[in-house]
KOLFIKE-33659 format. One line per field, with one value per atom (N, C-alpha, C, O): x negated, y, z negated; atom name; residue in one letter; residue number from 0. Coordinates in steps of 0.2 Angstrom, whole numbers, plus 5000, padded with zeros to 4 digits. Layout:
N
X: (X, ...)
Y: (Y, ...)
Z: (Z, ...)
a: (CA, ...)
r: (a, ...)
k: (NUM, ...)
REM end
This chain:
143
X: (5353, 5357, 5358, 5358, 5360, 5361, 5356, 5356, 5350, 5344, 5343, 5342, 5344, 5344, 5350, 5349, 5355, 5361, 5360, 5362, 5357, 5356, 5351, 5353, 5345, 5341, 5344, 5342, 5348, 5351, 5356, 5356, 5359, 5363, 5359, 5362, 5353, 5349, 5347, 5347, 5345, 5342, 5349, 5348, 5354, 5360, 5362, 5366, 5361, 5363, 5359, 5360, 5354, 5349, 5351, 5351, 5351, 5353, 5356, 5356, 5359, 5362, 5356, 5351, 5357, 5353, 5357, 5363, 5354, 5357, 5355, 5350, 5359, 5357, 5350, 5347, 5348, 5341, 5336, 5331, 5337, 5332, 5333, 5328, 5339, 5339, 5337, 5334, 5338, 5336, 5328, 5325, 5325, 5318, 5315, 5310, 5319, 5316, 5317, 5312, 5322, 5323, 5321, 5321, 5318, 5315, 5310, 5310, 5306, 5301, 5304, 5301, 5309, 5312, 5317, 5318, 5320, 5325, 5322, 5317, 5326, 5324, 5324, 5320, 5329, 5329, 5333, 5336, 5332, 5336, 5343, 5347, 5346, 5352, 5356, 5361, 5352, 5353, 5354, 5359, 5349, 5349, 5354, 5357, 5356, 5361, 5368, 5372, 5369, 5375, 5376, 5381, 5371, 5371, 5373, 5378, 5370, 5371, 5378, 5382, 5381, 5388, 5392, 5397, 5392, 5395, 5395, 5401, 5390, 5389, 5393, 5396, 5393, 5397, 5404, 5408, 5407, 5414, 5416, 5422, 5412, 5414, 5413, 5415, 5411, 5410, 5405, 5404, 5400, 5395, 5388, 5383, 5389, 5382, 5387, 5392, 5385, 5388, 5383, 5381, 5382, 5379, 5382, 5378, 5388, 5390, 5390, 5389, 5391, 5391, 5383, 5382, 5379, 5372, 5370, 5368, 5372, 5371, 5374, 5371, 5380, 5383, 5380, 5379, 5378, 5374, 5367, 5365, 5364, 5357, 5358, 5354, 5364, 5365, 5367, 5365, 5370, 5373, 5367, 5366, 5362, 5357, 5351, 5347, 5351, 5345, 5347, 5343, 5354, 5356, 5354, 5353, 5353, 5352, 5345, 5343, 5340, 5334, 5332, 5327, 5335, 5334, 5339, 5345, 5337, 5342, 5344, 5343, 5348, 5352, 5347, 5347, 5342, 5337, 5333, 5332, 5331, 5327, 5331, 5329, 5337, 5341, 5343, 5344, 5344, 5345, 5340, 5341, 5334, 5327, 5326, 5325, 5327, 5326, 5331, 5329, 5338, 5343, 5341, 5343, 5339, 5337, 5332, 5331, 5327, 5320, 5322, 5319, 5327, 5330, 5334, 5334, 5337, 5341, 5348, 5351, 5350, 5357, 5359, 5355, 5365, 5367, 5369, 5371, 5369, 5370, 5377, 5377, 5382, 5389, 5390, 5394, 5387, 5387, 5384, 5387, 5378, 5375, 5380, 5381, 5382, 5387, 5393, 5395, 5395, 5401, 5399, 5403, 5393, 5391, 5387, 5387, 5385, 5380, 5385, 5383, 5391, 5396, 5397, 5400, 5396, 5398, 5392, 5393, 5387, 5382, 5382, 5378, 5387, 5389, 5387, 5384, 5388, 5385, 5378, 5375, 5375, 5367, 5364, 5359, 5367, 5366, 5365, 5360, 5371, 5371, 5365, 5362, 5364, 5359, 5352, 5348, 5351, 5345, 5343, 5338, 5348, 5348, 5346, 5342, 5349, 5348, 5341, 5337, 5338, 5331, 5327, 5322, 5328, 5324, 5323, 5318, 5329, 5330, 5326, 5323, 5326, 5322, 5315, 5311, 5312, 5306, 5302, 5297, 5306, 5303, 5307, 5303, 5313, 5317, 5318, 5323, 5312, 5312, 5310, 5307, 5312, 5310, 5303, 5300, 5299, 5293, 5291, 5295, 5286, 5283, 5279, 5279, 5275, 5271, 5273, 5277, 5270, 5273, 5270, 5273, 5264, 5260, 5265, 5266, 5268, 5272, 5278, 5281, 5281, 5287, 5286, 5290, 5281, 5279, 5279, 5281, 5275, 5274, 5281, 5283, 5285, 5292, 5296, 5299, 5296, 5300, 5297, 5301, 5290, 5287, 5290, 5292, 5289, 5292, 5299, 5300, 5304, 5311, 5311, 5315, 5307, 5307, 5304, 5307, 5300, 5297, 5302, 5302, 5307, 5312, 5318, 5323, 5318, 5322, 5329, 5333, 5328, 5334, 5334, 5328, 5339, 5340, 5336, 5335, 5336, 5333, 5337, 5335, 5344, 5349, 5350, 5351, 5350, 5350, 5344, 5345, 5339, 5333, 5332, 5330, 5335, 5336, 5341, 5339, 5346, 5352, 5348, 5350, 5344, 5341, 5336, 5336, 5331, 5326, 5328, 5325, 5334, 5336, 5340, 5342, 5342, 5346, 5353, 5357, 5355, 5362, 5367, 5373, 5363, 5368, 5369, 5372, 5365, 5366, 5372, 5373)
Y: (4706, 4705, 4711, 4710, 4716, 4722, 4724, 4726, 4723, 4724, 4720, 4722, 4714, 4709, 4711, 4711, 4712, 4714, 4721, 4722, 4725, 4732, 4731, 4733, 4727, 4726, 4722, 4723, 4717, 4713, 4718, 4717, 4722, 4727, 4732, 4734, 4733, 4738, 4735, 4737, 4728, 4724, 4723, 4724, 4722, 4720, 4727, 4726, 4733, 4738, 4740, 4745, 4737, 4737, 4733, 4735, 4727, 4722, 4716, 4716, 4711, 4705, 4700, 4700, 4697, 4692, 4685, 4685, 4679, 4672, 4672, 4674, 4667, 4666, 4664, 4666, 4659, 4657, 4661, 4661, 4667, 4671, 4676, 4679, 4678, 4683, 4680, 4684, 4673, 4671, 4670, 4672, 4669, 4670, 4676, 4677, 4681, 4688, 4690, 4694, 4689, 4691, 4686, 4688, 4680, 4676, 4679, 4676, 4683, 4686, 4691, 4691, 4694, 4699, 4697, 4701, 4691, 4688, 4685, 4682, 4686, 4684, 4676, 4673, 4673, 4666, 4663, 4666, 4657, 4655, 4654, 4655, 4653, 4652, 4660, 4661, 4665, 4672, 4674, 4677, 4672, 4674, 4670, 4673, 4663, 4660, 4663, 4662, 4666, 4669, 4676, 4676, 4680, 4685, 4683, 4686, 4679, 4677, 4674, 4675, 4671, 4668, 4673, 4673, 4678, 4684, 4689, 4691, 4689, 4693, 4688, 4691, 4682, 4678, 4679, 4680, 4679, 4679, 4686, 4687, 4691, 4698, 4699, 4704, 4694, 4694, 4698, 4700, 4700, 4704, 4700, 4703, 4694, 4689, 4684, 4681, 4683, 4677, 4674, 4676, 4668, 4665, 4663, 4663, 4663, 4662, 4670, 4670, 4675, 4682, 4683, 4685, 4681, 4681, 4678, 4681, 4672, 4667, 4670, 4670, 4673, 4676, 4682, 4684, 4686, 4693, 4690, 4693, 4686, 4684, 4680, 4681, 4676, 4673, 4679, 4679, 4684, 4689, 4694, 4696, 4694, 4699, 4695, 4698, 4688, 4685, 4680, 4676, 4680, 4675, 4677, 4672, 4683, 4685, 4683, 4684, 4682, 4681, 4673, 4671, 4670, 4663, 4658, 4659, 4652, 4646, 4644, 4647, 4638, 4636, 4632, 4633, 4629, 4625, 4631, 4630, 4636, 4641, 4644, 4645, 4646, 4649, 4644, 4646, 4638, 4634, 4633, 4633, 4632, 4632, 4637, 4636, 4644, 4650, 4650, 4652, 4648, 4648, 4643, 4645, 4637, 4632, 4634, 4633, 4638, 4641, 4646, 4647, 4649, 4654, 4651, 4654, 4646, 4642, 4642, 4642, 4642, 4642, 4635, 4631, 4633, 4626, 4624, 4628, 4618, 4615, 4616, 4617, 4616, 4617, 4625, 4626, 4630, 4637, 4637, 4640, 4634, 4634, 4632, 4636, 4626, 4624, 4628, 4628, 4631, 4636, 4642, 4645, 4645, 4651, 4651, 4656, 4645, 4645, 4646, 4649, 4643, 4644, 4651, 4653, 4656, 4662, 4666, 4671, 4663, 4666, 4666, 4668, 4663, 4661, 4655, 4650, 4655, 4648, 4649, 4654, 4643, 4643, 4643, 4646, 4640, 4640, 4647, 4649, 4651, 4658, 4663, 4667, 4661, 4665, 4663, 4668, 4657, 4654, 4657, 4660, 4657, 4661, 4668, 4670, 4672, 4679, 4680, 4684, 4676, 4676, 4674, 4678, 4670, 4668, 4673, 4675, 4676, 4682, 4688, 4691, 4690, 4695, 4694, 4699, 4687, 4686, 4685, 4687, 4681, 4678, 4680, 4683, 4680, 4681, 4677, 4677, 4674, 4670, 4662, 4661, 4658, 4650, 4649, 4653, 4645, 4644, 4641, 4637, 4642, 4640, 4633, 4629, 4632, 4627, 4624, 4626, 4617, 4613, 4616, 4615, 4620, 4623, 4629, 4630, 4633, 4638, 4636, 4640, 4630, 4628, 4625, 4627, 4622, 4620, 4626, 4625, 4632, 4637, 4640, 4642, 4641, 4644, 4639, 4642, 4633, 4629, 4628, 4627, 4629, 4629, 4636, 4636, 4641, 4647, 4647, 4649, 4644, 4643, 4638, 4639, 4633, 4628, 4631, 4629, 4636, 4639, 4644, 4645, 4646, 4651, 4647, 4650, 4641, 4636, 4634, 4632, 4634, 4632, 4624, 4621, 4622, 4614, 4612, 4616, 4606, 4603, 4604, 4606, 4603, 4604, 4611, 4612, 4616, 4623, 4624, 4627, 4622, 4624, 4620, 4623, 4614, 4611, 4614, 4615, 4617, 4620, 4627, 4629, 4630, 4636, 4635, 4639, 4629, 4628, 4626, 4628, 4622, 4619, 4624, 4623, 4630, 4635, 4635, 4639, 4629, 4628, 4633, 4633, 4638, 4643, 4649, 4654, 4649, 4655, 4657, 4662)
Z: (4657, 4662, 4666, 4672, 4664, 4668, 4672, 4678, 4669, 4674, 4680, 4686, 4679, 4685, 4690, 4696, 4687, 4691, 4695, 4701, 4692, 4695, 4701, 4706, 4700, 4704, 4710, 4716, 4709, 4715, 4719, 4725, 4715, 4719, 4723, 4728, 4721, 4725, 4731, 4736, 4730, 4736, 4741, 4747, 4739, 4743, 4746, 4751, 4744, 4748, 4753, 4756, 4754, 4760, 4766, 4771, 4763, 4769, 4765, 4759, 4769, 4766, 4765, 4768, 4760, 4758, 4757, 4754, 4758, 4756, 4749, 4746, 4745, 4738, 4737, 4733, 4740, 4739, 4740, 4737, 4745, 4746, 4741, 4738, 4738, 4733, 4727, 4723, 4725, 4719, 4719, 4714, 4724, 4725, 4724, 4721, 4726, 4725, 4718, 4715, 4715, 4708, 4702, 4696, 4705, 4699, 4694, 4689, 4697, 4692, 4687, 4682, 4689, 4685, 4680, 4675, 4681, 4677, 4670, 4670, 4665, 4658, 4658, 4654, 4661, 4662, 4669, 4672, 4670, 4676, 4676, 4681, 4669, 4669, 4670, 4673, 4666, 4667, 4674, 4677, 4678, 4685, 4689, 4694, 4687, 4691, 4689, 4693, 4683, 4681, 4685, 4688, 4686, 4690, 4697, 4700, 4700, 4707, 4708, 4713, 4703, 4703, 4703, 4707, 4698, 4698, 4705, 4706, 4708, 4714, 4719, 4724, 4719, 4725, 4723, 4728, 4716, 4715, 4718, 4721, 4717, 4719, 4727, 4730, 4730, 4737, 4740, 4746, 4735, 4737, 4740, 4742, 4739, 4740, 4744, 4741, 4750, 4754, 4759, 4764, 4758, 4764, 4770, 4775, 4771, 4778, 4781, 4787, 4777, 4780, 4782, 4788, 4778, 4779, 4786, 4790, 4786, 4792, 4798, 4804, 4798, 4804, 4806, 4812, 4802, 4804, 4807, 4812, 4804, 4806, 4814, 4819, 4814, 4822, 4827, 4833, 4824, 4829, 4831, 4837, 4826, 4828, 4832, 4836, 4831, 4836, 4841, 4844, 4842, 4847, 4854, 4858, 4855, 4862, 4863, 4869, 4859, 4861, 4859, 4862, 4855, 4853, 4854, 4855, 4854, 4855, 4849, 4844, 4849, 4843, 4838, 4832, 4841, 4837, 4833, 4827, 4836, 4832, 4826, 4821, 4829, 4824, 4818, 4812, 4819, 4815, 4810, 4804, 4813, 4809, 4804, 4798, 4807, 4803, 4797, 4791, 4798, 4793, 4788, 4782, 4789, 4785, 4780, 4774, 4783, 4780, 4775, 4770, 4776, 4772, 4765, 4760, 4766, 4762, 4763, 4758, 4769, 4771, 4771, 4774, 4769, 4770, 4777, 4780, 4778, 4785, 4787, 4793, 4782, 4784, 4787, 4791, 4783, 4784, 4791, 4796, 4793, 4799, 4804, 4808, 4804, 4809, 4811, 4817, 4805, 4806, 4810, 4814, 4809, 4813, 4819, 4823, 4820, 4827, 4833, 4838, 4834, 4839, 4840, 4845, 4835, 4837, 4840, 4842, 4842, 4845, 4853, 4857, 4855, 4862, 4864, 4861, 4872, 4875, 4875, 4876, 4874, 4874, 4880, 4881, 4885, 4892, 4895, 4898, 4893, 4896, 4893, 4896, 4886, 4883, 4885, 4885, 4887, 4890, 4896, 4897, 4900, 4907, 4908, 4912, 4902, 4901, 4899, 4902, 4894, 4892, 4898, 4899, 4902, 4907, 4912, 4914, 4914, 4919, 4917, 4921, 4911, 4907, 4909, 4911, 4906, 4906, 4913, 4915, 4917, 4924, 4930, 4935, 4930, 4935, 4942, 4945, 4943, 4949, 4948, 4943, 4952, 4950, 4952, 4956, 4948, 4949, 4956, 4958, 4958, 4965, 4963, 4967, 4957, 4956, 4950, 4946, 4949, 4943, 4937, 4932, 4938, 4932, 4929, 4923, 4935, 4932, 4929, 4925, 4932, 4930, 4922, 4918, 4921, 4914, 4909, 4903, 4912, 4908, 4905, 4900, 4911, 4909, 4905, 4900, 4905, 4902, 4894, 4889, 4893, 4887, 4884, 4878, 4887, 4884, 4881, 4876, 4885, 4883, 4877, 4873, 4877, 4872, 4865, 4860, 4866, 4860, 4857, 4851, 4862, 4860, 4856, 4853, 4856, 4853, 4857, 4853, 4863, 4868, 4869, 4868, 4870, 4871, 4878, 4882, 4878, 4885, 4890, 4896, 4888, 4894, 4896, 4902, 4891, 4894, 4898, 4904, 4897, 4901, 4907, 4912, 4908, 4915, 4918, 4924, 4916, 4920, 4923, 4928, 4919, 4921, 4927, 4932, 4926, 4930, 4936, 4941, 4936, 4943, 4947, 4953, 4944, 4948, 4947, 4950, 4944, 4944, 4941, 4942, 4937, 4935, 4939, 4937, 4945, 4949, 4951, 4955)
a: (N, CA, C, O, N, CA, C, O, N, CA, C, O, N, CA, C, O, N, CA, C, O, N, CA, C, O, N, CA, C, O, N, CA, C, O, N, CA, C, O, N, CA, C, O, N, CA, C, O, N, CA, C, O, N, CA, C, O, N, CA, C, O, N, CA, C, O, N, CA, C, O, N, CA, C, O, N, CA, C, O, N, CA, C, O, N, CA, C, O, N, CA, C, O, N, CA, C, O, N, CA, C, O, N, CA, C, O, N, CA, C, O, N, CA, C, O, N, CA, C, O, N, CA, C, O, N, CA, C, O, N, CA, C, O, N, CA, C, O, N, CA, C, O, N, CA, C, O, N, CA, C, O, N, CA, C, O, N, CA, C, O, N, CA, C, O, N, CA, C, O, N, CA, C, O, N, CA, C, O, N, CA, C, O, N, CA, C, O, N, CA, C, O, N, CA, C, O, N, CA, C, O, N, CA, C, O, N, CA, C, O, N, CA, C, O, N, CA, C, O, N, CA, C, O, N, CA, C, O, N, CA, C, O, N, CA, C, O, N, CA, C, O, N, CA, C, O, N, CA, C, O, N, CA, C, O, N, CA, C, O, N, CA, C, O, N, CA, C, O, N, CA, C, O, N, CA, C, O, N, CA, C, O, N, CA, C, O, N, CA, C, O, N, CA, C, O, N, CA, C, O, N, CA, C, O, N, CA, C, O, N, CA, C, O, N, CA, C, O, N, CA, C, O, N, CA, C, O, N, CA, C, O, N, CA, C, O, N, CA, C, O, N, CA, C, O, N, CA, C, O, N, CA, C, O, N, CA, C, O, N, CA, C, O, N, CA, C, O, N, CA, C, O, N, CA, C, O, N, CA, C, O, N, CA, C, O, N, CA, C, O, N, CA, C, O, N, CA, C, O, N, CA, C, O, N, CA, C, O, N, CA, C, O, N, CA, C, O, N, CA, C, O, N, CA, C, O, N, CA, C, O, N, CA, C, O, N, CA, C, O, N, CA, C, O, N, CA, C, O, N, CA, C, O, N, CA, C, O, N, CA, C, O, N, CA, C, O, N, CA, C, O, N, CA, C, O, N, CA, C, O, N, CA, C, O, N, CA, C, O, N, CA, C, O, N, CA, C, O, N, CA, C, O, N, CA, C, O, N, CA, C, O, N, CA, C, O, N, CA, C, O, N, CA, C, O, N, CA, C, O, N, CA, C, O, N, CA, C, O, N, CA, C, O, N, CA, C, O, N, CA, C, O, N, CA, C, O, N, CA, C, O, N, CA, C, O, N, CA, C, O, N, CA, C, O, N, CA, C, O, N, CA, C, O, N, CA, C, O, N, CA, C, O, N, CA, C, O, N, CA, C, O, N, CA, C, O, N, CA, C, O, N, CA, C, O, N, CA, C, O, N, CA, C, O, N, CA, C, O, N, CA, C, O, N, CA, C, O, N, CA, C, O)
r: (x, x, x, x, x, x, x, x, x, x, x, x, x, x, x, x, x, x, x, x, x, x, x, x, x, x, x, x, x, x, x, x, x, x, x, x, x, x, x, x, x, x, x, x, x, x, x, x, x, x, x, x, x, x, x, x, x, x, x, x, x, x, x, x, x, x, x, x, x, x, x, x, x, x, x, x, x, x, x, x, x, x, x, x, x, x, x, x, x, x, x, x, x, x, x, x, x, x, x, x, x, x, x, x, x, x, x, x, x, x, x, x, x, x, x, x, x, x, x, x, x, x, x, x, x, x, x, x, x, x, x, x, x, x, x, x, x, x, x, x, x, x, x, x, x, x, x, x, x, x, x, x, x, x, x, x, x, x, x, x, x, x, x, x, x, x, x, x, x, x, x, x, x, x, x, x, x, x, x, x, x, x, x, x, x, x, x, x, x, x, x, x, x, x, x, x, x, x, x, x, x, x, x, x, x, x, x, x, x, x, x, x, x, x, x, x, x, x, x, x, x, x, x, x, x, x, x, x, x, x, x, x, x, x, x, x, x, x, x, x, x, x, x, x, x, x, x, x, x, x, x, x, x, x, x, x, x, x, x, x, x, x, x, x, x, x, x, x, x, x, x, x, x, x, x, x, x, x, x, x, x, x, x, x, x, x, x, x, x, x, x, x, x, x, x, x, x, x, x, x, x, x, x, x, x, x, x, x, x, x, x, x, x, x, x, x, x, x, x, x, x, x, x, x, x, x, x, x, x, x, x, x, x, x, x, x, x, x, x, x, x, x, x, x, x, x, x, x, x, x, x, x, x, x, x, x, x, x, x, x, x, x, x, x, x, x, x, x, x, x, x, x, x, x, x, x, x, x, x, x, x, x, x, x, x, x, x, x, x, x, x, x, x, x, x, x, x, x, x, x, x, x, x, x, x, x, x, x, x, x, x, x, x, x, x, x, x, x, x, x, x, x, x, x, x, x, x, x, x, x, x, x, x, x, x, x, x, x, x, x, x, x, x, x, x, x, x, x, x, x, x, x, x, x, x, x, x, x, x, x, x, x, x, x, x, x, x, x, x, x, x, x, x, x, x, x, x, x, x, x, x, x, x, x, x, x, x, x, x, x, x, x, x, x, x, x, x, x, x, x, x, x, x, x, x, x, x, x, x, x, x, x, x, x, x, x, x, x, x, x, x, x, x, x, x, x, x, x, x, x, x, x, x, x, x, x, x, x, x, x, x, x, x, x, x, x, x, x, x, x, x, x, x, x, x, x, x, x, x, x, x, x, x, x, x, x, x, x, x, x, x, x)
k: (0, 0, 0, 0, 1, 1, 1, 1, 2, 2, 2, 2, 3, 3, 3, 3, 4, 4, 4, 4, 5, 5, 5, 5, 6, 6, 6, 6, 7, 7, 7, 7, 8, 8, 8, 8, 9, 9, 9, 9, 10, 10, 10, 10, 11, 11, 11, 11, 12, 12, 12, 12, 13, 13, 13, 13, 14, 14, 14, 14, 15, 15, 15, 15, 16, 16, 16, 16, 17, 17, 17, 17, 18, 18, 18, 18, 19, 19, 19, 19, 20, 20, 20, 20, 21, 21, 21, 21, 22, 22, 22, 22, 23, 23, 23, 23, 24, 24, 24, 24, 25, 25, 25, 25, 26, 26, 26, 26, 27, 27, 27, 27, 28, 28, 28, 28, 29, 29, 29, 29, 30, 30, 30, 30, 31, 31, 31, 31, 32, 32, 32, 32, 33, 33, 33, 33, 34, 34, 34, 34, 35, 35, 35, 35, 36, 36, 36, 36, 37, 37, 37, 37, 38, 38, 38, 38, 39, 39, 39, 39, 40, 40, 40, 40, 41, 41, 41, 41, 42, 42, 42, 42, 43, 43, 43, 43, 44, 44, 44, 44, 45, 45, 45, 45, 46, 46, 46, 46, 47, 47, 47, 47, 48, 48, 48, 48, 49, 49, 49, 49, 50, 50, 50, 50, 51, 51, 51, 51, 52, 52, 52, 52, 53, 53, 53, 53, 54, 54, 54, 54, 55, 55, 55, 55, 56, 56, 56, 56, 57, 57, 57, 57, 58, 58, 58, 58, 59, 59, 59, 59, 60, 60, 60, 60, 61, 61, 61, 61, 62, 62, 62, 62, 63, 63, 63, 63, 64, 64, 64, 64, 65, 65, 65, 65, 66, 66, 66, 66, 67, 67, 67, 67, 68, 68, 68, 68, 69, 69, 69, 69, 70, 70, 70, 70, 71, 71, 71, 71, 72, 72, 72, 72, 73, 73, 73, 73, 74, 74, 74, 74, 75, 75, 75, 75, 76, 76, 76, 76, 77, 77, 77, 77, 78, 78, 78, 78, 79, 79, 79, 79, 80, 80, 80, 80, 81, 81, 81, 81, 82, 82, 82, 82, 83, 83, 83, 83, 84, 84, 84, 84, 85, 85, 85, 85, 86, 86, 86, 86, 87, 87, 87, 87, 88, 88, 88, 88, 89, 89, 89, 89, 90, 90, 90, 90, 91, 91, 91, 91, 92, 92, 92, 92, 93, 93, 93, 93, 94, 94, 94, 94, 95, 95, 95, 95, 96, 96, 96, 96, 97, 97, 97, 97, 98, 98, 98, 98, 99, 99, 99, 99, 100, 100, 100, 100, 101, 101, 101, 101, 102, 102, 102, 102, 103, 103, 103, 103, 104, 104, 104, 104, 105, 105, 105, 105, 106, 106, 106, 106, 107, 107, 107, 107, 108, 108, 108, 108, 109, 109, 109, 109, 110, 110, 110, 110, 111, 111, 111, 111, 112, 112, 112, 112, 113, 113, 113, 113, 114, 114, 114, 114, 115, 115, 115, 115, 116, 116, 116, 116, 117, 117, 117, 117, 118, 118, 118, 118, 119, 119, 119, 119, 120, 120, 120, 120, 121, 121, 121, 121, 122, 122, 122, 122, 123, 123, 123, 123, 124, 124, 124, 124, 125, 125, 125, 125, 126, 126, 126, 126, 127, 127, 127, 127, 128, 128, 128, 128, 129, 129, 129, 129, 130, 130, 130, 130, 131, 131, 131, 131, 132, 132, 132, 132, 133, 133, 133, 133, 134, 134, 134, 134, 135, 135, 135, 135, 136, 136, 136, 136, 137, 137, 137, 137, 138, 138, 138, 138, 139, 139, 139, 139, 140, 140, 140, 140, 141, 141, 141, 141, 142, 142, 142, 142)
REM end
């Protein structure tokens, strides 16, 4: 048990992990699944491991470039629960404003043709912005 705990602490000193991600990382080194769960439970009790803190940090770091759908998808893939995701997504700020900022950095001018409009919209969709936020930016309503 001490070896798994030491390895977990070494990983957590570098960056935050969610429980599922840390569990997967330590699975090969642990003696048993029960022992690994006990170590992770202890770390959570000591507030060294926290899914909400991990999710908040991830949203804060990536909200300037991505929309809520993309952030939600990334957090789910990492193993963060839906209730934690719903709690931290509003901390990223208004999705419409973030969408506008990304659009201004990338394009800056409204499209002249239907092809260019479609290209800009696809770019924003890929970044995970909602259809409503994209429509507001493309209509110029946020100017």
